[in-house]
N, CA, C and O of each residue as an XYZ file, in Angstrom:
728
protein
N     -13.578    -13.041     61.424
C     -12.865    -11.780     61.465
C     -13.771    -10.701     62.042
O     -13.335     -9.908     62.876
N     -15.007    -10.663     61.613
C     -15.911     -9.618     62.094
C     -16.206     -9.765     63.591
O     -16.273     -8.770     64.312
N     -16.381    -11.003     64.054
C     -16.632    -11.215     65.473
C     -15.405    -10.842     66.294
O     -15.513    -10.221     67.351
N     -14.221    -11.235     65.785
C     -12.992    -10.906     66.499
C     -12.813     -9.402     66.566
O     -12.387     -8.872     67.592
N     -13.131     -8.715     65.490
C     -12.997     -7.259     65.442
C     -14.002     -6.602     66.393
O     -13.686     -5.595     67.027
N     -15.187     -7.155     66.495
C     -16.228     -6.564     67.332
C     -15.882     -6.697     68.821
O     -16.158     -5.786     69.603
N     -15.288     -7.813     69.210
C     -14.995     -8.033     70.628
C     -13.556     -7.639     71.008
O     -13.169     -7.750     72.171
N     -12.765     -7.175     70.017
C     -11.366     -6.830     70.304
C     -11.292     -5.438     70.900
O     -12.146     -4.585     70.658
N     -10.202     -5.227     71.719
C      -9.986     -3.861     72.197
C      -9.452     -3.017     71.038
O      -9.217     -3.534     69.946
N      -9.267     -1.743     71.275
C      -8.915     -0.791     70.220
C      -7.594     -1.155     69.541
O      -7.511     -1.159     68.313
N      -6.569     -1.459     70.327
C      -5.242     -1.768     69.779
C      -5.289     -3.048     68.951
O      -4.752     -3.082     67.843
N      -5.908     -4.078     69.455
C      -5.999     -5.344     68.737
C      -6.900     -5.197     67.503
O      -6.657     -5.830     66.476
N      -7.932     -4.367     67.609
C      -8.831     -4.105     66.483
C      -8.091     -3.435     65.332
O      -8.299     -3.777     64.167
N      -7.223     -2.476     65.666
C      -6.419     -1.800     64.628
C      -5.457     -2.791     63.971
O      -5.260     -2.772     62.756
N      -4.861     -3.658     64.798
C      -3.931     -4.640     64.279
C      -4.649     -5.613     63.333
O      -4.120     -5.943     62.271
N      -5.828     -6.064     63.703
C      -6.626     -6.937     62.850
C      -6.999     -6.222     61.543
O      -6.949     -6.802     60.459
N      -7.365     -4.980     61.679
C      -7.729     -4.192     60.498
C      -6.537     -4.053     59.550
O      -6.685     -4.160     58.333
N      -5.359     -3.812     60.121
C      -4.146     -3.698     59.293
C      -3.839     -5.013     58.581
O      -3.474     -5.027     57.405
N      -3.995     -6.131     59.321
C      -3.785     -7.436     58.691
C      -4.786     -7.660     57.550
O      -4.430     -8.154     56.480
N      -6.003     -7.297     57.797
C      -7.052     -7.465     56.773
C      -6.743     -6.610     55.537
O      -6.890     -7.063     54.402
N      -6.314     -5.366     55.781
C      -5.958     -4.489     54.652
C      -4.783     -5.061     53.870
O      -4.756     -5.001     52.641
N      -3.806     -5.620     54.597
C      -2.639     -6.212     53.935
C      -3.066     -7.414     53.093
O      -2.588     -7.600     51.974
N      -3.965     -8.220     53.640
C      -4.457     -9.384     52.890
C      -5.201     -8.937     51.636
O      -4.998     -9.490     50.556
N      -6.064     -7.934     51.787
C      -6.810     -7.422     50.624
C      -5.866     -6.824     49.575
O      -6.064     -7.010     48.374
N      -4.840     -6.106     50.038
C      -3.843     -5.549     49.109
C      -3.112     -6.657     48.371
O      -2.879     -6.560     47.166
N      -2.748     -7.713     49.096
C      -2.064     -8.845     48.452
C      -2.962     -9.517     47.418
O      -2.517     -9.876     46.327
N      -4.228     -9.679     47.779
C      -5.170    -10.282     46.832
C      -5.295     -9.407     45.586
O      -5.282     -9.916     44.465
N      -5.415     -8.097     45.778
C      -5.543     -7.163     44.644
C      -4.268     -7.162     43.799
O      -4.336     -7.164     42.569
N      -3.111     -7.159     44.455
C      -1.841     -7.184     43.719
C      -1.681     -8.485     42.940
O      -1.179     -8.491     41.816
N      -2.114     -9.584     43.550
C      -2.049    -10.873     42.870
C      -2.960    -10.858     41.633
O      -2.576    -11.345     40.570
N      -4.160    -10.299     41.777
C      -5.088    -10.190     40.643
C      -4.473     -9.332     39.536
O      -4.505     -9.705     38.363
N      -3.916     -8.188     39.914
C      -3.296     -7.288     38.928
C      -2.092     -7.957     38.264
O      -1.877     -7.798     37.062
N      -1.316     -8.698     39.037
C      -0.140     -9.376     38.477
C      -0.560    -10.424     37.451
O       0.074    -10.565     36.405
N      -1.629    -11.157     37.753
C      -2.137    -12.144     36.794
C      -2.587    -11.461     35.497
O      -2.293    -11.932     34.398
N      -3.291    -10.368     35.643
C      -3.740     -9.612     34.459
C      -2.522     -9.079     33.705
O      -2.465     -9.149     32.478
N      -1.550     -8.548     34.448
C      -0.332     -8.002     33.830
C       0.418     -9.080     33.058
O       0.848     -8.849     31.928
N       0.576    -10.251     33.659
C       1.283    -11.341     32.994
C       0.537    -11.801     31.740
O       1.154    -12.120     30.724
N      -0.773    -11.830     31.820
C      -1.583    -12.199     30.659
C      -1.389    -11.185     29.525
O      -1.250    -11.556     28.360
N      -1.383     -9.902     29.893
C      -1.187     -8.855     28.893
C       0.216     -8.936     28.292
O       0.386     -8.747     27.087
N       1.215     -9.213     29.118
C       2.590     -9.353     28.617
C       2.697    -10.527     27.650
O       3.413    -10.462     26.651
N       1.980    -11.592     27.960
C       1.972    -12.755     27.074
C       1.319    -12.400     25.731
O       1.812    -12.797     24.675
N       0.224    -11.660     25.774
C      -0.426    -11.207     24.528
C       0.517    -10.323     23.724
O       0.596    -10.439     22.501
N       1.226     -9.445     24.411
C       2.198     -8.571     23.740
C       3.280     -9.403     23.075
O       3.643     -9.148     21.927
N       3.797    -10.392     23.785
C       4.858    -11.240     23.261
C       4.381    -12.048     22.055
O       5.154    -12.302     21.132
N       3.120    -12.447     22.061
C       2.574    -13.254     20.972
C       2.064    -12.416     19.804
O       1.553    -12.962     18.826
N       2.198    -11.097     19.898
C       1.807    -10.232     18.783
C       0.332     -9.869     18.769
O      -0.159     -9.350     17.766
N      -0.385    -10.125     19.850
C      -1.795     -9.746     19.946
C      -1.876     -8.367     20.615
O      -2.308     -8.239     21.761
N      -1.450     -7.345     19.873
C      -1.258     -6.020     20.457
C      -2.559     -5.357     20.912
O      -2.594     -4.733     21.973
N      -3.614     -5.485     20.134
C      -4.884     -4.859     20.520
C      -5.429     -5.483     21.798
O      -5.918     -4.778     22.681
N      -5.346     -6.778     21.890
C      -5.803     -7.472     23.098
C      -4.935     -7.075     24.291
O      -5.442     -6.879     25.396
N      -3.636     -6.959     24.063
C      -2.722     -6.557     25.140
C      -3.057     -5.144     25.623
O      -3.019     -4.870     26.822
N      -3.380     -4.261     24.700
C      -3.743     -2.887     25.082
C      -4.978     -2.902     25.972
O      -5.008     -2.255     27.019
N      -5.997     -3.648     25.548
C      -7.228     -3.730     26.355
C      -6.931     -4.245     27.755
O      -7.464     -3.737     28.742
N      -6.086     -5.246     27.832
C      -5.770     -5.843     29.134
C      -4.936     -4.889     29.989
O      -5.200     -4.748     31.183
N      -3.949     -4.242     29.406
C      -3.132     -3.286     30.162
C      -3.983     -2.107     30.645
O      -3.722     -1.555     31.715
N      -4.994     -1.720     29.870
C      -5.843     -0.598     30.276
C      -6.653     -0.932     31.535
O      -7.041     -0.026     32.273
N      -6.910     -2.203     31.785
C      -7.613     -2.607     33.007
C      -6.779     -2.310     34.251
O      -7.319     -2.069     35.331
N      -5.456     -2.331     34.086
C      -4.542     -2.138     35.227
C      -3.533     -1.037     34.897
O      -2.340     -1.186     35.163
N      -4.004      0.050     34.328
C      -3.116      1.097     33.808
C      -2.181      1.672     34.872
O      -1.099      2.158     34.542
N      -2.588      1.623     36.152
C      -1.763      2.168     37.224
C      -0.809      1.135     37.823
O      -0.092      1.437     38.776
N      -0.796     -0.072     37.276
C       0.044     -1.143     37.816
C       1.330     -1.248     37.012
O       1.313     -1.294     35.782
N       2.436     -1.283     37.725
C       3.772     -1.398     37.136
C       3.930     -0.451     35.951
O       3.631      0.739     36.055
N       4.402     -0.986     34.820
C       4.656     -0.148     33.641
C       3.594     -0.369     32.563
O       3.901     -0.356     31.371
N       2.357     -0.569     32.983
C       1.272     -0.838     32.026
C       1.103      0.299     31.023
O       0.865      0.045     29.842
N       1.221      1.538     31.469
C       1.051      2.680     30.567
C       2.115      2.673     29.471
O       1.812      2.933     28.307
N       3.354      2.377     29.840
C       4.415      2.350     28.822
C       4.257      1.139     27.901
O       4.617      1.196     26.725
N       3.720      0.052     28.439
C       3.459     -1.131     27.593
C       2.361     -0.819     26.575
O       2.410     -1.302     25.444
N       1.384     -0.026     26.964
C       0.330      0.389     26.023
C       0.944      1.201     24.886
O       0.608      0.996     23.719
N       1.843      2.120     25.226
C       2.529      2.912     24.196
C       3.340      2.000     23.275
O       3.348      2.176     22.057
N       4.021      1.022     23.879
C       4.817      0.077     23.081
C       3.916     -0.690     22.114
O       4.269     -0.872     20.948
N       2.751     -1.142     22.594
C       1.801     -1.856     21.730
C       1.332     -0.965     20.588
O       1.264     -1.404     19.440
N       1.011      0.277     20.902
C       0.574      1.213     19.858
C       1.673      1.441     18.828
O       1.403      1.513     17.629
N       2.910      1.554     19.300
C       4.043      1.713     18.375
C       4.198      0.484     17.486
O       4.452      0.604     16.287
N       4.043     -0.696     18.081
C       4.176     -1.930     17.303
C       3.035     -2.070     16.286
O       3.250     -2.530     15.165
N       1.840     -1.676     16.681
C       0.703     -1.701     15.740
C       0.982     -0.763     14.575
O       0.741     -1.113     13.419
N       1.487      0.421     14.876
C       1.796      1.392     13.825
C       2.918      0.875     12.919
O       2.872      1.056     11.702
N       3.913      0.240     13.511
C       5.004     -0.329     12.717
C       4.485     -1.431     11.794
O       4.878     -1.509     10.630
N       3.602     -2.277     12.316
C       2.999     -3.329     11.476
C       2.195     -2.718     10.332
O       2.258     -3.193      9.198
N       1.436     -1.657     10.638
C       0.639     -0.997      9.602
C       1.558     -0.424      8.515
O       1.299     -0.592      7.324
N       2.621      0.246      8.934
C       3.562      0.823      7.975
C       4.229     -0.269      7.139
O       4.411     -0.109      5.932
N       4.587     -1.369      7.780
C       5.218     -2.478      7.062
C       4.267     -3.041      6.009
O       4.681     -3.349      4.892
N       2.996     -3.174      6.369
C       2.003     -3.682      5.429
C       1.824     -2.706      4.254
O       1.772     -3.129      3.099
N       1.731     -1.421      4.547
C       1.595     -0.416      3.489
C       2.822     -0.457      2.582
O       2.699     -0.433      1.358
N       3.998     -0.518      3.189
C       5.255     -0.544      2.435
C       5.307     -1.771      1.519
O       5.580     -1.650      0.325
N       5.043     -2.949      2.086
C       5.107     -4.185      1.292
C       4.074     -4.196      0.174
O       4.376     -4.627     -0.939
N       2.856     -3.728      0.454
C       1.825     -3.672     -0.586
C       2.220     -2.716     -1.710
O       2.031     -3.016     -2.889
N       2.769     -1.565     -1.329
C       3.175     -0.584     -2.334
C       4.292     -1.139     -3.216
O       4.281     -0.946     -4.431
N       5.238     -1.815     -2.615
C       6.368     -2.362     -3.377
C       5.902     -3.522     -4.259
O       6.292     -3.606     -5.424
N       5.082     -4.407     -3.721
C       4.647     -5.556     -4.524
C       3.725     -5.129     -5.669
O       3.706     -5.772     -6.718
N       2.961     -4.048     -5.475
C       2.049     -3.558     -6.510
C       2.824     -3.142     -7.770
O       2.306     -3.259     -8.881
N       4.041     -2.664     -7.603
C       4.818     -2.171     -8.744
C       6.056     -3.016     -8.998
O       7.000     -2.554     -9.639
N       6.061     -4.241     -8.504
C       7.238     -5.087     -8.679
C       7.430     -5.503    -10.132
O       8.557     -5.747    -10.563
N       6.344     -5.585    -10.886
C       6.453     -5.925    -12.307
C       6.966     -4.693    -13.071
O       6.593     -3.561    -12.764
N       7.807     -4.929    -14.045
C       8.393     -3.807    -14.786
C       7.359     -3.071    -15.632
O       7.579     -1.920    -16.011
N       6.245     -3.714    -15.931
C       5.221     -3.072    -16.766
C       4.025     -2.599    -15.939
O       2.890     -2.632    -16.413
N       4.278     -2.159    -14.702
C       3.203     -1.671    -13.831
C       2.544     -0.445    -14.464
O       3.218      0.374    -15.089
N       1.243     -0.325    -14.300
C       0.500      0.781    -14.895
C       0.758      2.079    -14.143
O       1.284      2.082    -13.030
N       0.373      3.185    -14.781
C       0.545      4.476    -14.134
C      -0.337      4.581    -12.889
O       0.040      5.235    -11.916
N      -1.490      3.950    -12.914
C      -2.377      3.965    -11.744
C      -1.697      3.266    -10.568
O      -1.725      3.766     -9.443
N      -1.089      2.113    -10.827
C      -0.390      1.375     -9.767
C       0.794      2.187     -9.249
O       1.034      2.233     -8.043
N       1.528      2.820    -10.143
C       2.665      3.638     -9.723
C       2.204      4.807     -8.859
O       2.801      5.090     -7.820
N       1.135      5.490     -9.293
C       0.622      6.629     -8.518
C       0.133      6.186     -7.147
O       0.398      6.856     -6.149
N      -0.577      5.067     -7.089
C      -1.090      4.565     -5.804
C       0.054      4.201     -4.873
O       0.009      4.499     -3.680
N       1.071      3.560     -5.413
C       2.219      3.187     -4.587
C       2.969      4.419     -4.096
O       3.418      4.462     -2.950
N       3.104      5.412     -4.954
C       3.760      6.666     -4.538
C       2.976      7.289     -3.396
O       3.555      7.704     -2.393
N       1.670      7.353     -3.546
C       0.812      7.933     -2.507
C       0.935      7.151     -1.197
O       1.059      7.743     -0.125
N       0.901      5.831     -1.289
C       1.015      5.003     -0.083
C       2.360      5.214      0.603
O       2.425      5.349      1.824
N       3.428      5.241     -0.181
C       4.758      5.410      0.408
C       4.935      6.806      1.003
O       5.636      6.975      2.001
N       4.308      7.790      0.399
C       4.377      9.139      0.966
C       3.647      9.203      2.309
O       4.003     10.002      3.175
N       2.628      8.362      2.477
C       1.893      8.360      3.741
C       2.719      7.771      4.883
O       2.381      7.973      6.050
N       3.789      7.050      4.571
C       4.663      6.481      5.609
C       6.078      7.031      5.466
O       7.059      6.328      5.708
N       6.167      8.287      5.072
C       7.456      8.938      4.888
C       8.326      8.764      6.131
O       7.868      8.944      7.260
N       9.581      8.415      5.902
C      10.507      8.214      7.000
C      10.629      6.759      7.423
O      11.553      6.406      8.155
N       9.719      5.915      6.979
C       9.781      4.497      7.329
C      10.657      3.775      6.326
O      10.488      3.925      5.115
N      11.592      2.994      6.833
C      12.557      2.267      5.995
C      13.103      3.215      4.934
O      13.558      4.312      5.258
N      13.059      2.799      3.669
C      13.540      3.660      2.585
C      12.365      4.109      1.714
O      12.479      4.176      0.490
N      11.236      4.416      2.360
C      10.028      4.819      1.629
C      10.283      6.064      0.791
O       9.799      6.159     -0.337
N      11.031      7.012      1.323
C      11.296      8.252      0.579
C      12.127      7.974     -0.673
O      11.881      8.561     -1.727
N      13.105      7.086     -0.559
C      13.907      6.712     -1.726
C      13.071      5.987     -2.768
O      13.241      6.194     -3.969
N      12.166      5.135     -2.296
C      11.279      4.412     -3.218
C      10.326      5.381     -3.920
O       9.988      5.180     -5.086
N       9.896      6.423     -3.220
C       9.019      7.425     -3.844
C       9.751      8.066     -5.014
O       9.192      8.198     -6.102
N      10.994      8.462     -4.795
C      11.777      9.084     -5.866
C      11.968      8.109     -7.031
O      11.859      8.492     -8.195
N      12.252      6.858     -6.705
C      12.440      5.827     -7.733
C      11.156      5.624     -8.549
O      11.199      5.533     -9.776
N      10.029      5.555     -7.861
C       8.749      5.337     -8.552
C       8.330      6.565     -9.358
O       7.719      6.431    -10.418
N       8.652      7.752     -8.865
C       8.352      8.956     -9.646
C       9.163      8.966    -10.939
O       8.662      9.373    -11.987
N      10.401      8.523    -10.865
C      11.220      8.427    -12.072
C      10.627      7.399    -13.034
O      10.588      7.628    -14.243
N      10.165      6.262    -12.496
C       9.512      5.250    -13.344
C       8.234      5.790    -13.969
O       7.923      5.487    -15.121
N       7.494      6.591    -13.207
C       6.255      7.169    -13.722
C       6.561      8.142    -14.859
O       5.879      8.144    -15.884
N       7.583      8.963    -14.674
C       7.993      9.882    -15.746
C       8.412      9.102    -16.992
O       8.044      9.469    -18.107
N       9.181      8.028    -16.805
C       9.601      7.197    -17.930
C       8.378      6.561    -18.592
O       8.309      6.468    -19.818
N       7.425      6.128    -17.786
C       6.192      5.531    -18.312
C       5.477      6.528    -19.228
O       5.085      6.189    -20.345
N       5.315      7.761    -18.739
C       4.638      8.777    -19.551
C       5.447      9.143    -20.795
O       4.877      9.372    -21.862
N       6.762      9.199    -20.660
C       7.615      9.500    -21.807
C       7.482      8.403    -22.857
O       7.288      8.683    -24.040
N       7.588      7.144    -22.411
C       7.461      6.016    -23.340
C       6.081      5.991    -23.992
O       5.951      5.655    -25.169
N       5.067      6.343    -23.235
C       3.705      6.374    -23.769
C       3.589      7.445    -24.852
O       2.996      7.207    -25.905
N       4.168      8.646    -24.585
C       4.135      9.719    -25.598
C       4.897      9.305    -26.858
O       4.442      9.546    -27.976
N       6.065      8.678    -26.665
C       6.864      8.232    -27.800
C       6.083      7.195    -28.609
O       6.061      7.258    -29.838
N       5.443      6.246    -27.929
C       4.665      5.210    -28.622
C       3.492      5.828    -29.381
O       3.188      5.410    -30.498
N       2.838      6.811    -28.785
C       1.728      7.485    -29.467
C       2.221      8.232    -30.699
O       1.583      8.194    -31.750
N       3.361      8.915    -30.568
C       3.932      9.637    -31.710
C       4.332      8.662    -32.812
O       4.093      8.922    -33.992
N       4.936      7.551    -32.434
C       5.321      6.552    -33.434
C       4.094      5.968    -34.115
O       4.122      5.705    -35.318
N       3.028      5.763    -33.371
C       1.789      5.252    -33.959
C       1.222      6.264    -34.952
O       0.727      5.881    -36.013
N       1.290      7.542    -34.618
C       0.811      8.585    -35.537
C       1.663      8.609    -36.807
O       1.143      8.737    -37.915
N       2.988      8.482    -36.624
C       3.895      8.484    -37.783
C       3.606      7.284    -38.668
O       3.539      7.420    -39.889
N       3.432      6.105    -38.069
C       3.123      4.907    -38.852
C       1.795      5.063    -39.587
O       1.666      4.669    -40.746
N       0.817      5.636    -38.906
C      -0.489      5.836    -39.541
C      -0.363      6.802    -40.720
O      -0.963      6.589    -41.773
N       0.417      7.857    -40.535
C       0.609      8.829    -41.619
C       1.393      8.192    -42.765
O       1.065      8.416    -43.930
N       2.422      7.402    -42.456
C       3.178      6.710    -43.499
C       2.283      5.750    -44.272
O       2.378      5.651    -45.496
N       1.419      5.050    -43.558
C       0.483      4.116    -44.207
C      -0.492      4.873    -45.116
O      -0.795      4.436    -46.226
N      -0.974      6.015    -44.617
C      -1.895      6.824    -45.427
C      -1.194      7.310    -46.704
O      -1.765      7.255    -47.793
N       0.048      7.785    -46.556
C       0.799      8.262    -47.719
C       1.112      7.115    -48.680
O       1.048      7.305    -49.894
N       1.449      5.922    -48.164
C       1.725      4.765    -49.014
C       0.485      4.410    -49.826
O       0.575      4.166    -51.029
N      -0.655      4.382    -49.179
C      -1.893      4.065    -49.887
C      -2.205      5.127    -50.934
O      -2.668      4.822    -52.033
N      -1.941      6.377    -50.571
C      -2.167      7.472    -51.532
C      -1.253      7.319    -52.742
O      -1.707      7.517    -53.869
N       0.042      6.968    -52.545
C       0.974      6.749    -53.655
C       0.526      5.566    -54.508
O       0.535      5.624    -55.737
N       0.127      4.477    -53.813
C      -0.338      3.309    -54.572
C      -1.550      3.664    -55.430
O      -1.655      3.230    -56.577
N      -2.449      4.442    -54.877
C      -3.634      4.870    -55.643
C      -3.224      5.727    -56.838
O      -3.770      5.578    -57.931
N      -2.261      6.622    -56.626
C      -1.765      7.468    -57.715
C      -1.106      6.607    -58.803
O      -1.349      6.800    -59.995
N      -0.258      5.643    -58.364
C       0.402      4.765    -59.335
C      -0.622      3.933    -60.101
O      -0.482      3.726    -61.306
N      -1.638      3.463    -59.411
C      -2.695      2.686    -60.063
C      -3.423      3.549    -61.102
O      -3.739      3.090    -62.200
N      -3.678      4.799    -60.731
C      -4.353      5.705    -61.681
C      -3.470      5.981    -62.896
O      -3.939      6.023    -64.033
N      -2.165      6.171    -62.617
C      -1.234      6.429    -63.728
C      -1.164      5.221    -64.637
O      -1.212      5.374    -65.857
N      -1.050      4.008    -64.075
C      -1.023      2.783    -64.879
C      -2.297      2.650    -65.693
O      -2.265      2.294    -66.871
N      -3.404      2.936    -65.057
C      -4.696      2.842    -65.746
C      -4.761      3.832    -66.901
O      -5.237      3.509    -67.989
N      -4.273      5.045    -66.647
C      -4.270      6.073    -67.697
C      -3.352      5.650    -68.835
O      -3.715      5.819    -69.999
N      -2.177      5.108    -68.540
C      -1.249      4.645    -69.580
C      -1.872      3.511    -70.374
O      -1.734      3.460    -71.596
N      -2.556      2.601    -69.691
C      -3.196      1.482    -70.361
C      -4.276      2.006    -71.316
O      -4.409      1.520    -72.439
N      -5.044      3.002    -70.857
C      -6.087      3.584    -71.719
C      -5.451      4.223    -72.944
O      -5.941      4.044    -74.059
N      -4.355      4.973    -72.751
C      -3.683      5.614    -73.883
C      -3.124      4.567    -74.832
O      -3.201      4.727    -76.050
N      -2.560      3.494    -74.281
C      -2.006      2.433    -75.115
C      -3.118      1.766    -75.924
O      -2.942      1.461    -77.103
N      -4.259      1.544    -75.279
C      -5.396      0.945    -75.981
C      -5.887      1.878    -77.090
O      -6.271      1.417    -78.165
N      -5.875      3.194    -76.828
C      -6.297      4.154    -77.852
C      -5.339      4.104    -79.031
O      -5.775      4.109    -80.182
N      -4.033      4.057    -78.759
C      -3.042      3.992    -79.822
C      -3.224      2.729    -80.627
O      -3.215      2.746    -81.858
N      -3.392      1.622    -79.907
C      -3.568      0.331    -80.555
C      -4.848      0.361    -81.395
O      -4.885     -0.191    -82.495
N      -5.842      0.974    -80.900
C      -7.106      1.039    -81.595
C      -6.942      1.888    -82.850
O      -7.504      1.546    -83.890
N      -6.185      2.989    -82.786
C      -5.976      3.844    -83.957
C      -5.149      3.121    -84.978
O      -5.423      3.207    -86.175
N      -4.126      2.399    -84.525
C      -3.251      1.677    -85.446
C      -4.005      0.506    -86.042
O      -3.894      0.260    -87.243
N      -4.737     -0.195    -85.275
C      -5.400     -1.421    -85.711
C      -6.597     -1.142    -86.596
O      -6.948     -2.012    -87.392
N      -7.224     -0.035    -86.518
C      -8.423      0.261    -87.292
C      -8.051      1.310    -88.340
O      -7.714      2.442    -87.991
N      -8.111      0.936    -89.636
C      -7.788      1.951    -90.654
C      -8.904      2.967    -90.752
O     -10.076      2.656    -90.542
N      -8.528      4.146    -91.064
C      -9.506      5.207    -91.211
C     -10.234      5.073    -92.541
O      -9.615      4.659    -93.521
N     -11.413      5.376    -92.615
C     -12.194      5.272    -93.832
C     -12.339      6.607    -94.458
O     -12.972      6.732    -95.506
């Protein structure tokens, strides 16, 4: 090619140059297409980060920029889905702790607008309020039981003292009756 270009007249030299540029463009387009197809395959297989890296190599080719946005959206959707599922599974048991409820509420608030996260937040807040209410009721009942137990023991002690006092008086009477005075 170089020898032909060197010995060619001006018109033929331009024509050779145009052919060479067309060949180089085709080679570059073929390279970009291979990269693009590889990135599309990564996108289809769910390898979004890898697809983003690959699309960034050819950002000006076809719709690579919009594919990068699509990958970012899919990554964000996966992240939200994971947060949502973790938050729901953390409190799936009816006896979930207040810490688990608070953490799930916080997680769901961080993805507000995703699926029914806002509805779940309201539901979990109601469960948290019920948890605290039940806890207060249980504490009050425990205090009442403790006070009832204290009063029962106090009554038993009083009854024991009264019985003991009656027994002493009975023994004194018996002793006076049984022993004649001199």
